[in-house]
N, C-alpha and C positions, 0 to 999 in steps of 0.2 A: 486256613486254608493252602494245601500244598501243592505246588504244581509242577510239574515232573517234566519236564522239555527233551528231546534229542538233544546231543550235542554233535554238530554237522561233521566234525575230523572223527566220529564215532558210529557213524549212522552206515550198517551195510546196506547192503545192495539187495537185501529181502525189505529193509526197512521205506522205501523211496517208492513212491506209486510209481508204477509204469503206466505209459498206453495201452489202452484197447482198442484191439481189432475187428471189425466184424467182414465176413467174407457172402459173397451174392454171386451167384450166376444167372445171368439176365440172357434170354434165348428168347430170338425171334422166329416164330414159325408161323405162317399163315395169315400172315398178316396182323399178327399180336403178339406183345411183350410178358413174357412170363416169368418171375424172377423167384428162382430157387435158392433158399439160404444152406450155405455150405459151413458144415460144419469142423472140428476138428476132427485128420483122420481121410479116409478115402470115400469119396461120394462118384459112385457109379453114373455113367450116362451112357446111355444105348432105346434101341427098340421100347415101344409103348408093348408090344406082347411081353417084354420078358420080366420074369417078378422080382430079378435082381437086381434092377437099378433102380437108383433114386429122383435121376432125372431123365424121366420117358419122353423119346421121339416120337414123331408120327410119319416121316419121312423115310417111305418104301428103300432110300438110297443107305441110309443106318442099321450098322447091324445092331445085333444083339446084344453084345458088349462090347460101345464103341471106344471110348474115350474113361480115363479114370482122371477125376479132378483130386487132388490133395491139399488140405492143410497142415503143413506141419508143426511143430511144436514151437519154430521162433520165429512162427506167425508171415511163413514164407507159401507159397502156392503156384506147387507143380501140377502139370497135366502129362501125361502118358497116354498113345496111341496105344490100341489093347490088340491088334494087330489086325485094325478093318478092312473091309475089302473096299472100301472109297474114303478112305484116309482121314484122315486130320488137320489143318490145316492154320497158320498162327498168321492173325494180318487180313489176307487175300490168298484166294485159293490160285494161288501158282504151285509148278513143281517143285520150286527152289521152296515155297515155305510152308512143302508139305513134311510132316513128321517122322522120324522114322518110329518102327513098333518100338516095343518096350525100352525108350529111353525117357526120360523125366527129362519136363525144359519149363525153366520158372517161366511165372506168369506175372503180370503188372496190373496195379489200375490203369482199368479202362481199356483195357487190349484188348483187341477180335480176337474170335476161336469161328474154327467153322468145324464142326460137325458135318461129313461129306455135303452137302448144299445145303444146312441150317446154321445159322448166325446166330452166334451169342457173344458175349460181351462179361469178362471177370471186374466186378467190383469190389473193391476192398476201402476200408470206409475206416476212419482211425477215430479211436473216443477219447478225447486226454480226462485226465478224472480230475475230479472236483473237488477241492480244499476244503476236510472238514472244518466246522465254527465248531469252535470249542463251547462250551456251555457251561455258566455257572449261575450255583444253586439264588432263584431272587426272596434272601428271604433274610429277617434282622440281620443275621450274623455278619453275612459277607457282603450288607449294602453298604459300609462306611470302613474301610480299608485306610491304614496310611503308615506312611514309612516302610513301604517295603522292599526289602534287601534280597538280592541275588547274590545267593554264593552256588561257583563253579566247584563242581564235586569232575573223578574223571569221566563220566559216563552222563551225569546229571544234572540238569541245573535247578537247584531249589530255590524257590521263592516261597520267602514265610511272610506272615503279615504280622503288625504287631496289636496291641492292647485298640480296642476302640477309642474317639474323642467321646472324655464324656462331657455333658453339656455344661457351659457356664451358666451360676449361679444371676439372674436377675438382677437389674441392676435398683436401688432404691432409690422412689421418688426422691427429688429433691425439695426443701420447703419453697412457699409461693415468697417472689420479695415482696417487701413490707412498702407499699406508697410513699413517696419521698414527698413533703411537707410542699405547697405553691410558693412561689418565689415573692416576694415581696412587691410595690408598685414602687418604683421608684420617685422620688422629688422631682416636679416638673423644675427647669432654672429660670431665673430671674429672667425679664427681661432686659436687655440692657440701656443706657443711655442713649440718646443721638448724637453724634460728634457735633459739634459746634461750628455752623461755618466761618468759615478764615476769612479776615481782611482782605480785602483788592490789594492787588500791588500798584505804590505808585508810580505814576508815568517817570521815563527817566529823560533829563536834561538831554538838550539831542547838540553834538557837539559841534563846536564851529569849526567853520569852514578854514580850510590854511591858503595861506599864498601861493598863489601857481608858481614853480619854480620858471627863473630866468631863464630863456635857450645861451647854452655852453658857446663860448666864439669858438671856431677852428681854428687847428693850430695851424699857422704857416705855415709851405714846407720851406725847407732848406736848401 
């Protein structure tokens, strides 16, 4: 089995999995929230009576073609007011936040937009790619691999497996050991004769008392 892995320093930008994004416009009207998916390209927001809009609104203050939300190829989102009569606003409905007609303005995740008196919110969700799992066939040919060696080419890493491990021959049974002869009993030792008692010692003769020494005469002083 040979596996080829891309070398890190030769990977192109197309080989690296890119994060994917999904875009939605959440509209709050008449106490209910409605979510519209935004595809790549332009999505027109306008009055429900128009057949040219993809996000229809009921409010009488919304123009037939009110605004356009565009998802660009670089995963950015922009909004353009289509010269509506009541205007398009970002974050809040104030004169300072009113968009100029026919001028694109970039939107960010969770940003509020007002189409006249209708509140909406842009949602941008990031989807990280899942690392693919390499599947190896589960058969006898690939169950035992040993001494795998890795050799690096200019653009690939080649992993080559060596031959299979051959089973070793079973060990031959050894011959049983012969039983050894039992040990002969030893001859008991003869008891020794008891020791004869020794004769008692004769009492010693008491020593004669010596004559006590006579006291010496003190020396007279000269």
